[in-house]
TIKOL-469151 format. One record per residue (C-alpha): x, y, z; residue number from 0; residue in one letter. Coordinates in nm, 4 decimals. Example, Ala and Ser with C-alpha at 12.3 -4.5 7.8 and 13.67 -1.06 7.14 Angstrom:
2
{atom {1.2300,-0.4500,0.7800},0,"A"}
{atom {1.3670,-0.1060,0.7140},1,"S"}
This chain:
483
{atom {-2.7467,-2.2754,-1.3073},0,"X"}
{atom {-2.5653,-2.3296,-1.6362},1,"X"}
{atom {-2.2320,-2.4857,-1.5965},2,"X"}
{atom {-1.9302,-2.2317,-1.7913},3,"X"}
{atom {-1.5945,-2.2826,-1.7985},4,"X"}
{atom {-1.3378,-1.8914,-1.8256},5,"X"}
{atom {-1.1832,-1.8350,-2.1334},6,"X"}
{atom {-0.9050,-2.0201,-2.2774},7,"X"}
{atom {-0.7028,-1.7638,-2.2579},8,"X"}
{atom {-0.6948,-1.8610,-1.8447},9,"X"}
{atom {-0.5073,-2.1976,-2.0044},10,"X"}
{atom {-0.1808,-2.0112,-2.1241},11,"X"}
{atom {-0.2194,-1.8140,-1.8003},12,"X"}
{atom {-0.1879,-2.1590,-1.6205},13,"X"}
{atom {0.0933,-2.2588,-1.8455},14,"X"}
{atom {0.2865,-1.9283,-1.7632},15,"X"}
{atom {0.2350,-1.9977,-1.4243},16,"X"}
{atom {0.4063,-2.3366,-1.4313},17,"X"}
{atom {0.6921,-2.2716,-1.6274},18,"X"}
{atom {0.7154,-1.9850,-1.3271},19,"X"}
{atom {0.7895,-2.2530,-1.0938},20,"X"}
{atom {1.0506,-2.4279,-1.2730},21,"X"}
{atom {1.2011,-2.1282,-1.4308},22,"X"}
{atom {1.5029,-2.1412,-1.1699},23,"X"}
{atom {1.5482,-2.4943,-1.1758},24,"X"}
{atom {1.5775,-2.5545,-1.5228},25,"X"}
{atom {1.8024,-2.2234,-1.5515},26,"X"}
{atom {1.9955,-2.3422,-1.2628},27,"X"}
{atom {2.0630,-2.7095,-1.4686},28,"X"}
{atom {2.1027,-2.5211,-1.8459},29,"X"}
{atom {2.4398,-2.3235,-1.6865},30,"X"}
{atom {2.5742,-2.6752,-1.5257},31,"X"}
{atom {2.5294,-2.8757,-1.8400},32,"X"}
{atom {2.7671,-2.9854,-1.9860},33,"X"}
{atom {2.8385,-3.0295,-2.4173},34,"X"}
{atom {2.7639,-3.4207,-2.4032},35,"X"}
{atom {2.3755,-3.3520,-2.2825},36,"X"}
{atom {2.3465,-3.0219,-2.4164},37,"X"}
{atom {2.2612,-3.2492,-2.7550},38,"X"}
{atom {1.9164,-3.3246,-2.5868},39,"X"}
{atom {1.8248,-2.9422,-2.4426},40,"X"}
{atom {1.5619,-2.8852,-2.7552},41,"X"}
{atom {1.3858,-3.2331,-2.7088},42,"X"}
{atom {1.3482,-3.2304,-2.2896},43,"X"}
{atom {1.2588,-2.8254,-2.3356},44,"X"}
{atom {0.9590,-2.9500,-2.6020},45,"X"}
{atom {0.8831,-3.2538,-2.4119},46,"X"}
{atom {0.8495,-3.0194,-2.0411},47,"X"}
{atom {0.6085,-2.7841,-2.2234},48,"X"}
{atom {0.4275,-3.0355,-2.3737},49,"X"}
{atom {0.3424,-3.1468,-2.0035},50,"X"}
{atom {0.3197,-2.8248,-1.8662},51,"X"}
{atom {0.0595,-2.7348,-2.1255},52,"X"}
{atom {-0.1245,-3.0446,-2.1041},53,"X"}
{atom {-0.1375,-2.9612,-1.6678},54,"X"}
{atom {-0.2542,-2.5700,-1.7966},55,"X"}
{atom {-0.5446,-2.7777,-1.9852},56,"X"}
{atom {-0.6501,-2.9933,-1.7266},57,"X"}
{atom {-0.6345,-2.7131,-1.4435},58,"X"}
{atom {-0.8941,-2.4779,-1.6917},59,"X"}
{atom {-1.1398,-2.8012,-1.7886},60,"X"}
{atom {-1.2140,-2.9108,-1.4306},61,"X"}
{atom {-1.2480,-2.4873,-1.3236},62,"X"}
{atom {-1.6225,-2.5084,-1.3726},63,"X"}
{atom {-1.8756,-2.1984,-1.2300},64,"X"}
{atom {-2.2592,-2.1724,-1.2376},65,"X"}
{atom {-2.4163,-1.9149,-1.0760},66,"X"}
{atom {-2.8540,-1.7850,-1.0112},67,"X"}
{atom {-3.0456,-1.4529,-0.8632},68,"X"}
{atom {-2.9269,-1.5370,-0.5274},69,"X"}
{atom {-2.5323,-1.6541,-0.4903},70,"X"}
{atom {-2.2082,-1.8247,-0.7390},71,"X"}
{atom {-2.1223,-2.1340,-0.6997},72,"X"}
{atom {-1.7190,-2.2745,-0.7868},73,"X"}
{atom {-1.6265,-2.6192,-0.8722},74,"X"}
{atom {-1.2309,-2.7440,-0.9308},75,"X"}
{atom {-1.0217,-3.0324,-0.8568},76,"X"}
{atom {-0.9948,-3.4278,-1.0624},77,"X"}
{atom {-0.9203,-3.6433,-0.7497},78,"X"}
{atom {-1.0229,-3.3983,-0.4976},79,"X"}
{atom {-1.3718,-3.2118,-0.5528},80,"X"}
{atom {-1.3935,-2.8422,-0.3868},81,"X"}
{atom {-1.7086,-2.6275,-0.4348},82,"X"}
{atom {-1.7634,-2.3597,-0.3099},83,"X"}
{atom {-2.1006,-2.1498,-0.2584},84,"X"}
{atom {-2.0794,-1.7602,-0.2753},85,"X"}
{atom {-2.3989,-1.6089,-0.1606},86,"X"}
{atom {-2.3891,-1.2635,-0.4104},87,"X"}
{atom {-2.4691,-1.0439,-0.0865},88,"X"}
{atom {-2.1622,-1.1541,0.0854},89,"X"}
{atom {-1.9294,-1.0315,-0.1238},90,"X"}
{atom {-1.7241,-0.7614,0.0355},91,"X"}
{atom {-1.4832,-0.6426,-0.2996},92,"X"}
{atom {-1.4289,-0.7558,-0.6145},93,"X"}
{atom {-1.1238,-0.6249,-0.7937},94,"X"}
{atom {-1.0348,-0.6215,-1.1478},95,"X"}
{atom {-0.6926,-0.6879,-1.3412},96,"X"}
{atom {-0.7068,-0.6313,-1.7129},97,"X"}
{atom {-0.2977,-0.6798,-1.7514},98,"X"}
{atom {-0.1878,-0.4865,-2.1197},99,"X"}
{atom {-0.1837,-0.9025,-2.2370},100,"X"}
{atom {-0.5167,-0.9812,-2.1595},101,"X"}
{atom {-0.6511,-0.6438,-2.3180},102,"X"}
{atom {-0.6269,-0.7830,-2.6614},103,"X"}
{atom {-0.8191,-1.1158,-2.6152},104,"X"}
{atom {-1.1347,-0.8675,-2.3805},105,"X"}
{atom {-1.0653,-1.0994,-2.0719},106,"X"}
{atom {-0.9794,-0.9724,-1.7102},107,"X"}
{atom {-0.8555,-1.1100,-1.4024},108,"X"}
{atom {-1.0826,-1.1119,-1.0860},109,"X"}
{atom {-1.0714,-1.1472,-0.7220},110,"X"}
{atom {-1.3711,-1.2296,-0.4995},111,"X"}
{atom {-1.3699,-1.1425,-0.1344},112,"X"}
{atom {-1.6220,-1.2576,0.1304},113,"X"}
{atom {-1.4564,-1.3137,0.4193},114,"X"}
{atom {-1.2176,-0.9890,0.4227},115,"X"}
{atom {-0.9297,-1.1959,0.5959},116,"X"}
{atom {-0.6173,-1.1411,0.3575},117,"X"}
{atom {-0.6926,-1.3362,0.0942},118,"X"}
{atom {-0.9365,-1.3804,-0.1403},119,"X"}
{atom {-1.2066,-1.6516,-0.1647},120,"X"}
{atom {-1.2136,-1.7384,-0.5570},121,"X"}
{atom {-0.9495,-1.5989,-0.8394},122,"X"}
{atom {-1.0293,-1.6024,-1.2031},123,"X"}
{atom {-0.7606,-1.5963,-1.4482},124,"X"}
{atom {-0.9191,-1.5292,-1.7015},125,"X"}
{atom {-1.3056,-1.4095,-1.7032},126,"X"}
{atom {-1.4798,-1.3162,-2.0300},127,"X"}
{atom {-1.6012,-0.8837,-1.9931},128,"X"}
{atom {-1.9593,-1.0876,-2.0550},129,"X"}
{atom {-1.8793,-1.2778,-1.7493},130,"X"}
{atom {-1.7394,-1.0520,-1.5198},131,"X"}
{atom {-2.0194,-0.7925,-1.5776},132,"X"}
{atom {-2.2595,-1.0507,-1.4936},133,"X"}
{atom {-2.1291,-1.1368,-1.1799},134,"X"}
{atom {-2.1173,-0.7907,-1.0656},135,"X"}
{atom {-2.4803,-0.7287,-1.1822},136,"X"}
{atom {-2.5855,-1.0104,-0.9733},137,"X"}
{atom {-2.4067,-0.8781,-0.7077},138,"X"}
{atom {-2.5363,-0.5040,-0.7023},139,"X"}
{atom {-2.8239,-0.6521,-0.7262},140,"X"}
{atom {-2.8501,-0.8798,-0.4423},141,"X"}
{atom {-2.6889,-0.6236,-0.2506},142,"X"}
{atom {-2.9163,-0.3795,-0.3012},143,"X"}
{atom {-3.2508,-0.5526,-0.2602},144,"X"}
{atom {-3.1495,-0.6101,0.0950},145,"X"}
{atom {-3.1469,-0.2599,0.1653},146,"X"}
{atom {-3.4099,-0.1616,0.0193},147,"X"}
{atom {-3.6784,-0.4027,-0.1270},148,"X"}
{atom {-3.7184,-0.2751,-0.5185},149,"X"}
{atom {-3.4575,-0.0252,-0.5203},150,"X"}
{atom {-3.3607,0.1131,-0.8633},151,"X"}
{atom {-2.9838,0.0856,-0.9028},152,"X"}
{atom {-2.8146,0.4108,-0.9261},153,"X"}
{atom {-2.7028,0.5636,-1.2196},154,"X"}
{atom {-2.2734,0.5652,-1.2011},155,"X"}
{atom {-2.1683,0.8875,-1.1157},156,"X"}
{atom {-1.8307,1.0092,-1.2516},157,"X"}
{atom {-1.6994,1.1698,-0.8669},158,"X"}
{atom {-1.2727,1.1931,-0.9552},159,"X"}
{atom {-1.0594,1.1934,-1.1637},160,"X"}
{atom {-0.6339,1.2283,-1.1830},161,"X"}
{atom {-0.5255,1.4879,-1.4445},162,"X"}
{atom {-0.1733,1.4092,-1.5924},163,"X"}
{atom {-0.0279,1.6899,-1.4771},164,"X"}
{atom {-0.0938,1.6050,-1.0949},165,"X"}
{atom {0.0048,1.2846,-1.1569},166,"X"}
{atom {0.3346,1.3824,-1.3064},167,"X"}
{atom {0.3997,1.5917,-0.9891},168,"X"}
{atom {0.2752,1.3251,-0.7688},169,"X"}
{atom {0.5143,1.0312,-0.9226},170,"X"}
{atom {0.8374,1.3058,-0.9431},171,"X"}
{atom {0.7429,1.4552,-0.5231},172,"X"}
{atom {0.7129,1.0529,-0.4773},173,"X"}
{atom {1.0854,0.9734,-0.4202},174,"X"}
{atom {1.0242,0.6628,-0.6387},175,"X"}
{atom {1.3577,0.6853,-0.7665},176,"X"}
{atom {1.4861,0.5110,-0.4298},177,"X"}
{atom {1.2233,0.2354,-0.5006},178,"X"}
{atom {1.3581,0.1608,-0.8335},179,"X"}
{atom {1.7294,0.1542,-0.6961},180,"X"}
{atom {1.5876,-0.1144,-0.4994},181,"X"}
{atom {1.4107,-0.2623,-0.6960},182,"X"}
{atom {1.7645,-0.2887,-0.8849},183,"X"}
{atom {1.9569,-0.4176,-0.6842},184,"X"}
{atom {1.6810,-0.6865,-0.5412},185,"X"}
{atom {1.6894,-0.8059,-0.9094},186,"X"}
{atom {2.0820,-0.8200,-0.9022},187,"X"}
{atom {2.1112,-1.0051,-0.5933},188,"X"}
{atom {1.9277,-1.3134,-0.6885},189,"X"}
{atom {2.0003,-1.3546,-1.0510},190,"X"}
{atom {2.3815,-1.3392,-0.9056},191,"X"}
{atom {2.2752,-1.6020,-0.6858},192,"X"}
{atom {2.1875,-1.8403,-0.9613},193,"X"}
{atom {2.4928,-1.7589,-1.1957},194,"X"}
{atom {2.7773,-2.0241,-1.2485},195,"X"}
{atom {3.1055,-1.9128,-1.1253},196,"X"}
{atom {3.2815,-1.8179,-1.4340},197,"X"}
{atom {3.0489,-1.5628,-1.5036},198,"X"}
{atom {3.0179,-1.4587,-1.1536},199,"X"}
{atom {3.4353,-1.3696,-1.1935},200,"X"}
{atom {3.3849,-1.2227,-1.4890},201,"X"}
{atom {3.1701,-0.9670,-1.3551},202,"X"}
{atom {3.3852,-0.9316,-1.0175},203,"X"}
{atom {3.7178,-0.9256,-1.3003},204,"X"}
{atom {3.4781,-0.5785,-1.4631},205,"X"}
{atom {3.4108,-0.4031,-1.1511},206,"X"}
{atom {3.7737,-0.4844,-0.9932},207,"X"}
{atom {3.9221,-0.3116,-1.3222},208,"X"}
{atom {3.6996,0.0020,-1.3041},209,"X"}
{atom {3.8224,0.3746,-1.1846},210,"X"}
{atom {3.7014,0.5239,-0.9288},211,"X"}
{atom {3.5424,0.7691,-1.2260},212,"X"}
{atom {3.4039,0.4578,-1.3930},213,"X"}
{atom {3.2151,0.2813,-1.0876},214,"X"}
{atom {3.0392,0.6655,-1.0382},215,"X"}
{atom {2.9283,0.7029,-1.3740},216,"X"}
{atom {2.7781,0.3327,-1.3190},217,"X"}
{atom {2.6359,0.3961,-1.0195},218,"X"}
{atom {2.4993,0.7705,-1.1940},219,"X"}
{atom {2.3854,0.5880,-1.4548},220,"X"}
{atom {2.2344,0.3099,-1.1588},221,"X"}
{atom {2.0423,0.5621,-0.9845},222,"X"}
{atom {1.9369,0.7483,-1.3505},223,"X"}
{atom {1.7686,0.4270,-1.4077},224,"X"}
{atom {1.6112,0.3210,-1.0913},225,"X"}
{atom {1.4239,0.6707,-1.0966},226,"X"}
{atom {1.2808,0.6349,-1.4556},227,"X"}
{atom {1.1770,0.2875,-1.2898},228,"X"}
{atom {0.9923,0.4297,-0.9875},229,"X"}
{atom {0.8416,0.7183,-1.1853},230,"X"}
{atom {0.6983,0.4511,-1.4565},231,"X"}
{atom {0.6070,0.2329,-1.1877},232,"X"}
{atom {0.3804,0.4916,-1.0003},233,"X"}
{atom {0.2775,0.6622,-1.3645},234,"X"}
{atom {0.1211,0.3302,-1.4720},235,"X"}
{atom {-0.0172,0.2754,-1.1373},236,"X"}
{atom {-0.2503,0.5388,-1.0668},237,"X"}
{atom {-0.3326,0.6632,-1.4753},238,"X"}
{atom {-0.6718,0.7547,-1.5237},239,"X"}
{atom {-0.7634,0.6778,-1.1777},240,"X"}
{atom {-1.0707,0.7882,-1.1041},241,"X"}
{atom {-1.3289,0.6944,-0.8492},242,"X"}
{atom {-1.7167,0.5971,-0.9411},243,"X"}
{atom {-2.0015,0.6649,-0.6682},244,"X"}
{atom {-2.2622,0.4256,-0.7027},245,"X"}
{atom {-2.5332,0.3250,-0.4375},246,"X"}
{atom {-2.3428,0.1883,-0.1098},247,"X"}
{atom {-1.9801,0.1040,-0.3410},248,"X"}
{atom {-1.6826,0.3286,-0.4564},249,"X"}
{atom {-1.5904,0.2121,-0.7917},250,"X"}
{atom {-1.2299,0.2398,-0.8243},251,"X"}
{atom {-1.0376,0.1979,-1.1254},252,"X"}
{atom {-0.6510,0.3017,-1.2623},253,"X"}
{atom {-0.3539,0.1659,-1.4731},254,"X"}
{atom {-0.1597,0.2153,-1.7921},255,"X"}
{atom {-0.0410,-0.1418,-1.8930},256,"X"}
{atom {-0.2250,-0.3362,-1.6326},257,"X"}
{atom {-0.6192,-0.1626,-1.5867},258,"X"}
{atom {-0.7861,-0.2991,-1.2637},259,"X"}
{atom {-1.0934,-0.1661,-1.0982},260,"X"}
{atom {-1.1914,-0.2866,-0.7291},261,"X"}
{atom {-1.5558,-0.2174,-0.6225},262,"X"}
{atom {-1.5461,-0.0971,-0.2684},263,"X"}
{atom {-1.8018,-0.0843,0.0423},264,"X"}
{atom {-1.8384,0.1982,0.1972},265,"X"}
{atom {-1.8682,0.0404,0.5401},266,"X"}
{atom {-1.5776,-0.0949,0.4949},267,"X"}
{atom {-1.3841,0.2576,0.5829},268,"X"}
{atom {-1.3026,0.2884,0.9405},269,"X"}
{atom {-1.0417,0.6219,0.8485},270,"X"}
{atom {-0.9405,0.8822,0.5954},271,"X"}
{atom {-0.6211,0.9533,0.6110},272,"X"}
{atom {-0.4748,1.2666,0.4871},273,"X"}
{atom {-0.1167,1.2194,0.3844},274,"X"}
{atom {0.1606,1.5182,0.2938},275,"X"}
{atom {0.5169,1.4091,0.2363},276,"X"}
{atom {0.8121,1.6905,0.2970},277,"X"}
{atom {0.8163,1.7651,-0.0784},278,"X"}
{atom {0.4672,1.7190,-0.0572},279,"X"}
{atom {0.4077,1.9803,0.2151},280,"X"}
{atom {0.6639,2.2527,-0.0580},281,"X"}
{atom {0.4290,2.1627,-0.3368},282,"X"}
{atom {0.0974,2.2446,-0.1051},283,"X"}
{atom {-0.0322,1.8634,-0.2506},284,"X"}
{atom {-0.1785,1.6813,-0.0626},285,"X"}
{atom {-0.2995,1.2582,-0.1403},286,"X"}
{atom {-0.6320,1.0824,0.0682},287,"X"}
{atom {-0.5673,0.6815,0.1406},288,"X"}
{atom {-0.8426,0.5136,0.4276},289,"X"}
{atom {-0.7609,0.2666,0.6259},290,"X"}
{atom {-1.0075,-0.0155,0.5981},291,"X"}
{atom {-1.2030,-0.3052,0.8108},292,"X"}
{atom {-1.0363,-0.6377,0.6518},293,"X"}
{atom {-0.8268,-0.6623,0.3458},294,"X"}
{atom {-0.8451,-0.8888,0.0558},295,"X"}
{atom {-0.4728,-0.8415,0.0231},296,"X"}
{atom {-0.2365,-0.7033,0.2283},297,"X"}
{atom {-0.1017,-0.4247,0.0118},298,"X"}
{atom {-0.4419,-0.2966,-0.0041},299,"X"}
{atom {-0.5168,-0.2439,0.3470},300,"X"}
{atom {-0.4359,0.0892,0.3253},301,"X"}
{atom {-0.5861,0.1981,-0.0074},302,"X"}
{atom {-0.5630,0.4983,-0.1983},303,"X"}
{atom {-0.8549,0.7154,-0.2024},304,"X"}
{atom {-0.6759,1.0299,-0.3630},305,"X"}
{atom {-0.3663,1.0007,-0.5410},306,"X"}
{atom {-0.3224,1.3119,-0.4989},307,"X"}
{atom {-0.5458,1.7438,-0.4728},308,"X"}
{atom {-0.4270,2.0669,-0.3898},309,"X"}
{atom {-0.4612,2.1261,-0.0402},310,"X"}
{atom {-0.6918,2.3747,-0.1318},311,"X"}
{atom {-0.9500,2.1866,-0.3229},312,"X"}
{atom {-0.9239,1.9174,-0.1222},313,"X"}
{atom {-1.2058,1.9130,0.1316},314,"X"}
{atom {-1.4484,1.9695,-0.1814},315,"X"}
{atom {-1.2859,1.6803,-0.3846},316,"X"}
{atom {-1.3693,1.4609,-0.0279},317,"X"}
{atom {-1.6920,1.5589,0.0004},318,"X"}
{atom {-1.7379,1.4662,-0.3709},319,"X"}
{atom {-1.6358,1.1404,-0.3009},320,"X"}
{atom {-1.7899,1.1059,0.0099},321,"X"}
{atom {-2.1140,1.2810,0.0199},322,"X"}
{atom {-2.2708,1.0029,0.3412},323,"X"}
{atom {-2.0179,1.2495,0.5807},324,"X"}
{atom {-1.9924,1.5456,0.7305},325,"X"}
{atom {-1.6249,1.6836,0.7504},326,"X"}
{atom {-1.7076,2.0632,0.8604},327,"X"}
{atom {-1.4937,2.0087,1.2113},328,"X"}
{atom {-1.7118,2.2983,1.4467},329,"X"}
{atom {-1.5597,2.2054,1.7822},330,"X"}
{atom {-1.1611,2.2680,1.7766},331,"X"}
{atom {-0.9314,2.1394,2.0948},332,"X"}
{atom {-0.6306,2.3079,2.2226},333,"X"}
{atom {-0.3578,2.0107,2.1177},334,"X"}
{atom {-0.0420,2.1120,2.3306},335,"X"}
{atom {0.0437,2.2376,2.6201},336,"X"}
{atom {0.2246,2.5505,2.6961},337,"X"}
{atom {0.6534,2.5371,2.5602},338,"X"}
{atom {0.5129,2.1606,2.4599},339,"X"}
{atom {0.7517,2.2129,2.1626},340,"X"}
{atom {1.0420,2.2825,2.3951},341,"X"}
{atom {0.9582,1.9834,2.6046},342,"X"}
{atom {0.9371,1.7677,2.3443},343,"X"}
{atom {1.2695,1.8516,2.1511},344,"X"}
{atom {1.4667,1.8941,2.4656},345,"X"}
{atom {1.3061,1.4945,2.5932},346,"X"}
{atom {1.3967,1.3856,2.1936},347,"X"}
{atom {1.7802,1.5944,2.2065},348,"X"}
{atom {1.8685,1.4612,2.5634},349,"X"}
{atom {1.7928,1.1026,2.5099},350,"X"}
{atom {1.9413,1.0641,2.1872},351,"X"}
{atom {2.2924,1.2595,2.2810},352,"X"}
{atom {2.2593,0.9785,2.5920},353,"X"}
{atom {2.2839,0.7256,2.3046},354,"X"}
{atom {2.5061,0.8504,2.0708},355,"X"}
{atom {2.7284,0.9568,2.4137},356,"X"}
{atom {2.7392,0.5373,2.5254},357,"X"}
{atom {2.8260,0.4432,2.1591},358,"X"}
{atom {3.1254,0.6372,2.0975},359,"X"}
{atom {3.2239,0.5645,2.4521},360,"X"}
{atom {3.2038,0.2127,2.3466},361,"X"}
{atom {3.4190,0.2084,1.9969},362,"X"}
{atom {3.6782,0.4031,2.1818},363,"X"}
{atom {3.7485,0.1996,2.4608},364,"X"}
{atom {3.7702,-0.0872,2.2147},365,"X"}
{atom {3.9473,0.1186,1.9304},366,"X"}
{atom {4.1800,0.3977,2.0667},367,"X"}
{atom {4.2893,0.5286,1.7355},368,"X"}
{atom {3.9354,0.6851,1.7056},369,"X"}
{atom {4.0810,0.9465,1.9099},370,"X"}
{atom {4.2504,1.1021,1.6802},371,"X"}
{atom {4.1718,1.4669,1.5914},372,"X"}
{atom {4.0580,1.3874,1.2456},373,"X"}
{atom {3.7985,1.1134,1.3510},374,"X"}
{atom {3.6034,1.3524,1.7023},375,"X"}
{atom {3.6151,1.6210,1.4577},376,"X"}
{atom {3.4023,1.3794,1.1951},377,"X"}
{atom {3.2134,1.2656,1.5350},378,"X"}
{atom {3.1390,1.6248,1.6462},379,"X"}
{atom {2.9926,1.7063,1.2936},380,"X"}
{atom {2.7968,1.3987,1.2438},381,"X"}
{atom {2.6069,1.5021,1.5915},382,"X"}
{atom {2.5915,1.8925,1.5106},383,"X"}
{atom {2.3483,1.7480,1.2123},384,"X"}
{atom {2.1601,1.4763,1.4156},385,"X"}
{atom {2.0885,1.7190,1.6333},386,"X"}
{atom {1.9375,2.0221,1.4161},387,"X"}
{atom {1.6912,1.7153,1.1856},388,"X"}
{atom {1.6008,1.6057,1.5689},389,"X"}
{atom {1.5293,1.9818,1.6518},390,"X"}
{atom {1.3500,1.9995,1.3136},391,"X"}
{atom {1.1090,1.6567,1.3463},392,"X"}
{atom {1.0482,1.7743,1.7147},393,"X"}
{atom {0.9158,2.1308,1.6599},394,"X"}
{atom {0.6696,1.9861,1.3549},395,"X"}
{atom {0.5731,1.6992,1.5789},396,"X"}
{atom {0.4267,2.0098,1.8128},397,"X"}
{atom {0.3206,2.2535,1.5779},398,"X"}
{atom {0.1451,2.0019,1.2974},399,"X"}
{atom {-0.0600,1.8394,1.5984},400,"X"}
{atom {-0.4575,1.8992,1.6298},401,"X"}
{atom {-0.7755,1.7894,1.7303},402,"X"}
{atom {-1.1153,1.8833,1.7214},403,"X"}
{atom {-1.4695,1.7327,1.5895},404,"X"}
{atom {-1.8542,1.7551,1.5080},405,"X"}
{atom {-2.0849,1.6360,1.5823},406,"X"}
{atom {-1.9856,1.2289,1.5102},407,"X"}
{atom {-1.6539,1.3228,1.3321},408,"X"}
{atom {-1.3261,1.3442,1.4663},409,"X"}
{atom {-1.0364,1.4941,1.2994},410,"X"}
{atom {-0.6794,1.4540,1.4457},411,"X"}
{atom {-0.3744,1.5792,1.2844},412,"X"}
{atom {-0.0338,1.4902,1.3793},413,"X"}
{atom {0.3344,1.4658,1.2302},414,"X"}
{atom {0.5279,1.1623,1.1592},415,"X"}
{atom {0.8629,1.2401,1.1160},416,"X"}
{atom {0.8606,1.4963,0.8639},417,"X"}
{atom {0.5359,1.3987,0.6556},418,"X"}
{atom {0.2068,1.5722,0.8056},419,"X"}
{atom {-0.1022,1.3012,0.8672},420,"X"}
{atom {-0.4591,1.3583,0.8930},421,"X"}
{atom {-0.7338,1.1680,1.0007},422,"X"}
{atom {-1.0885,1.1883,0.9436},423,"X"}
{atom {-1.2729,0.9627,1.2162},424,"X"}
{atom {-1.6165,0.8431,1.2601},425,"X"}
{atom {-1.7056,0.8664,1.6379},426,"X"}
{atom {-1.8554,0.4283,1.5712},427,"X"}
{atom {-1.5100,0.3821,1.4398},428,"X"}
{atom {-1.2458,0.4627,1.6964},429,"X"}
{atom {-1.1264,0.1351,1.8763},430,"X"}
{atom {-1.0075,0.2776,2.1911},431,"X"}
{atom {-0.7368,0.5274,2.3372},432,"X"}
{atom {-0.4096,0.5108,2.5679},433,"X"}
{atom {-0.2892,0.7750,2.8176},434,"X"}
{atom {0.0251,0.7467,2.8942},435,"X"}
{atom {0.3053,1.0166,3.0693},436,"X"}
{atom {0.5933,1.0080,3.3043},437,"X"}
{atom {0.5562,1.1900,3.6133},438,"X"}
{atom {0.6983,1.4700,3.4584},439,"X"}
{atom {0.3964,1.5039,3.2045},440,"X"}
{atom {0.1379,1.4160,3.4198},441,"X"}
{atom {0.2856,1.7679,3.6885},442,"X"}
{atom {0.2109,1.9882,3.3605},443,"X"}
{atom {-0.1270,1.8553,3.3551},444,"X"}
{atom {-0.1088,1.6552,3.0476},445,"X"}
{atom {-0.0777,1.3829,2.9041},446,"X"}
{atom {0.0699,1.1310,2.5793},447,"X"}
{atom {-0.2971,1.0311,2.4187},448,"X"}
{atom {-0.2578,0.7153,2.1535},449,"X"}
{atom {-0.6232,0.7042,1.9830},450,"X"}
{atom {-0.6526,0.3151,1.8102},451,"X"}
{atom {-0.8390,0.2683,1.4913},452,"X"}
{atom {-0.8909,-0.1157,1.2792},453,"X"}
{atom {-0.6742,-0.1019,0.9786},454,"X"}
{atom {-0.7257,-0.4095,0.7895},455,"X"}
{atom {-0.6864,-0.7189,1.0177},456,"X"}
{atom {-0.5043,-0.5335,1.2750},457,"X"}
{atom {-0.4783,-0.1717,1.4285},458,"X"}
{atom {-0.3341,0.2135,1.3370},459,"X"}
{atom {-0.2218,0.3786,1.6327},460,"X"}
{atom {-0.1968,0.7845,1.6211},461,"X"}
{atom {-0.0007,0.9385,1.8289},462,"X"}
{atom {-0.0220,1.2830,1.9771},463,"X"}
{atom {0.2112,1.4549,2.2761},464,"X"}
{atom {0.1631,1.6850,2.5729},465,"X"}
{atom {-0.2211,1.6852,2.5348},466,"X"}
{atom {-0.4224,1.9050,2.7549},467,"X"}
{atom {-0.5739,1.6958,3.0003},468,"X"}
{atom {-0.9073,1.9140,2.9733},469,"X"}
{atom {-0.8837,1.8276,2.5886},470,"X"}
{atom {-0.8388,1.4262,2.6360},471,"X"}
{atom {-1.1501,1.4770,2.9023},472,"X"}
{atom {-1.3382,1.6591,2.6813},473,"X"}
{atom {-1.2551,1.3843,2.3544},474,"X"}
{atom {-1.3274,1.1029,2.6408},475,"X"}
{atom {-1.6973,1.2906,2.6810},476,"X"}
{atom {-1.7187,1.2722,2.3191},477,"X"}
{atom {-1.6865,0.9655,2.2430},478,"X"}
{atom {-1.9353,0.7939,2.5078},479,"X"}
{atom {-2.1973,1.1040,2.4654},480,"X"}
{atom {-2.1425,1.3101,2.1645},481,"X"}
{atom {-2.1503,1.6740,2.1387},482,"X"}
């Protein structure tokens, strides 16, 4: 085994990381620095940067790795030496990320996960392309030799690639602008806390002297900028999204400014989730996620498998991507009892009317002036709007509900708010079921059924309402013995 270092570009990455640690305290000190000390500011900056650069180089020099045919060894530390041995056959996921500023230097950021307990075992800040390819090649050979001795590695096959048109529609129907507005306000709140008092007063004075029209224009401009930021975030994340199938894993790559590649082992997939938001239901588009057995990153516990596809073509695409799964459901069950929509709407509306009446009564007791006609009319309009939303939402809860299975797989469909979700779950991946319901539900020979599946390091519950008792019994029998 030959000892190796990362690319020297890692020194620059370490330097940026060190600068991030001190940037906010440095800015705060700069804002509060008096004129007499400001003369020494350039010297302080130069000395600080030299010290940070030295620290970054030391971090790079004492981070050493080596590998043979069987394992990867990583050594790091100056005084407190750490040595980690990772057998290639135990690696669950390898994730490559190539931000735009990495690309001219032909380096990648690589994360290696073996345990899947929410944190990667090893993070390489800047490997050369050759080093990264060698590690992935060793991992593929080791894992394929365990599956079948002398097995030849299959040629990588492209199974799915998103088109620009589909991606634009996906971004436009994702309400990403709301996320962009939230990002802007979050950044402003963080910066506002760090600003000195004189700058805060200047901003407050500017806003206080604006007319209503001026404030409305500022708000509209903020929303437009937020929509653009949200659109670009989604477009940047899923640009050139493609899936390639190789042996026992999928190679998923995506990204515009930062190109990211992830190797996903097929045995980590617990559940396949089809999801349509309210807007995507109108344009007949669907997204596909997979719930994983464990996640190297909490944000990736639910991985996007297919960002967007037409509802008419989604089954063909799924069968191409996941060839080992039979998606043809041939035993459909009665998923809800007669008048289930009426029972669901009645229960939800009465419950929310009771809560709102209680809240309004308390408010009127402490604020009698609210009994004015204008306020009462406003409350009445709000209650009508909320009631209409509840009726629509709970009607969809029942009408969207479906349940069916084949020998090894169940399909469950439900409504989550105004979004429609469908789940394909293998029989051996179901963690458990839970039955519940008031006595009035049991009298109708029905149950509320919860199906529990694994999701990352926790679980995900799929709720079904007013399911016939006979369907529940048939489903439990199928779980135990199959068809």
